[in-house]
TORKOLDREN-693825 format. One record per residue (C-alpha): y, x, z. Coordinates in steps of 0.02 Angstrom, whole numbers, plus 50000, padded with zeros to 5 digits. Layout:
YXZ...
***
This chain:
517985025745563517275040345467515665039745370514795051945489515225041345641514585025845555512915034345522512705039445707513095022145778511305014945762510605029845860511895027946000511395009646022509515012646007509375026246142510025015346288508895001146233507385012646237507845019146410508035001346473506314996746405505525011846489506365007446655505704989546646503954996146612504025007746764504664993846878503324981646823501974994846851502604998247027502614979747068500824977847011500284992447119501224985447267500284968947252498634978147268499174987647425498504981047593499824971347688499524981447847499754998147762498425010847721498695020147886498235004647985496585001347896495515013148004496305005748162495914987848106494124992348060493895001348226494614986748324493484974448233491954984648278492324984348466491614971248584492794957148630492524959548817491794971748942490854969949104492014961549229491134970049375491684987349320493164994049417494705001149331495985011049430497655007349347499355013249407498825015649587497944998849605496074995549584495734979949483494394970949384494164976749206495384969549080495264971448891497134974048866497144987748997495624996948934495874996248745496365014648742494815019448839493765014748688494645028148586494725042248714493585041248864493925050549026492675063049093491645055849235490735064149377488875067449356488555064349541488085046149518486585046849634487305045549809485705041149901485695050150068487515055250050488635051650199490185041350159491845039650247493035025850192491975023850036492175042249990490525051649968490485067950065489675077749924488945095249950490105109949914489895128349873491045135050007491175146050160492585135650232492095126250387492005107350374490855092250368490295095050187488445099150164488045115750080487695115449894486595127149794487615141849732486875140849557487335122549532489015114649491489845104249627491215091049619492575104549626491855113049472491905096349382493685092549436494335109549376493335108949214493895091249169495675092749234496565097549073495805082448986495855069449126497655073249177498285064449020497585047449069498575033549150497035023849207495285028749257493695018749233492755021049397490875021549368490295028649535490985033049707491025051249651492305046249518493495041349658493345058649733493605065849558495225055849544495815062749711495405080649663496245078949492497815073149580497715087449705497525100349565499065092749484500015094949648499405112849671499915117749494501635110449528501805121949678501225136849573502365132949427503775144349484502655157849561502685172549442501375183149530499695180049610500345185749780501755173049778500575159549714499325163049852500695160949982501215144349905499415138149908499205143350090500765133450135500065118450042498465119850143499445119550306500175102450267499435087250352498095078450250498395059650249496965047250241496975029350172498215018450265499355033050311501015037350227500825050150090499075045550032499245046349842498125031849790498195016249899496645005849871495595020049801494635021549965494385008450098495355009250261494485018250405493615006850527493785018950671494705034750720493085044450702492895038950521494705043450485494505060850557492865063550465493695059750299495245069950344494195085250385493185083450225494745081650117495525096650203493975106950171493825101849989495685104749958495605122450027494085126749923494875119249767496455129449796495495145749803494565142349641496145136049555497035152649586495715161249479496175149449336498055149249358498215168249360497455181649252496515196749317498115207049316499015194249426500115186749290500245167849265499065159349144500195148149039498705138248975498505131449152500245131449228500915121649080499935106649145501015106149301502225095449201500945081749175500905065949284499125060549319499005041649339500915040949327501055048549501502705057949520502485074649609503965080549713
***
């Protein structure tokens, strides 16, 4: 071995030893940091703190409409409702309001004939609420019913979902209007009849008169809702409004629309 190679040998041995020492230092530092990290992960800390701040139970007399079946409130079914609440109807005072099958026949702003009382033109009615809240409420799989008007709001939200599905392929206002008219000509089922979307939402009719009263009211409110929905689903020039028709793909309460 030459003299120059002999002189370089200590440096060749020292460099790997220094790199090894630095690597051990980095590993030990990472392990110490890992020991201080929460076991659930940092991303889960807000969720754990939020969950700990929630009450362990809720009022068992409150009704939850889940997957097409009304039931008593259950914590495991309503955990998500603490995070994102549905929009409820403001028509909680139903004193003096006629009911059919448990459905309040609320006043409407409409010229369509039917059993609905007339509402003040400068005040919002249940149809205004249903259209306003639709793009938020349509995402929910269950609905916390706080008043009889909420049940009507559920029905209208489902109907708007159906109407948008019919309008989805209509590229002009004229074609969309024709599709809505055809939808209005279809028979309106009442609780207990095939085709009613939410069994258990309303009580069964006790007489033929009660069934026809509810059918006529639902027909009237559906036709009025359709007319107002066209103004949302289409722009002033008659072209589709994608910010509304895109919601035709949603499934409110997991109800499949054919």
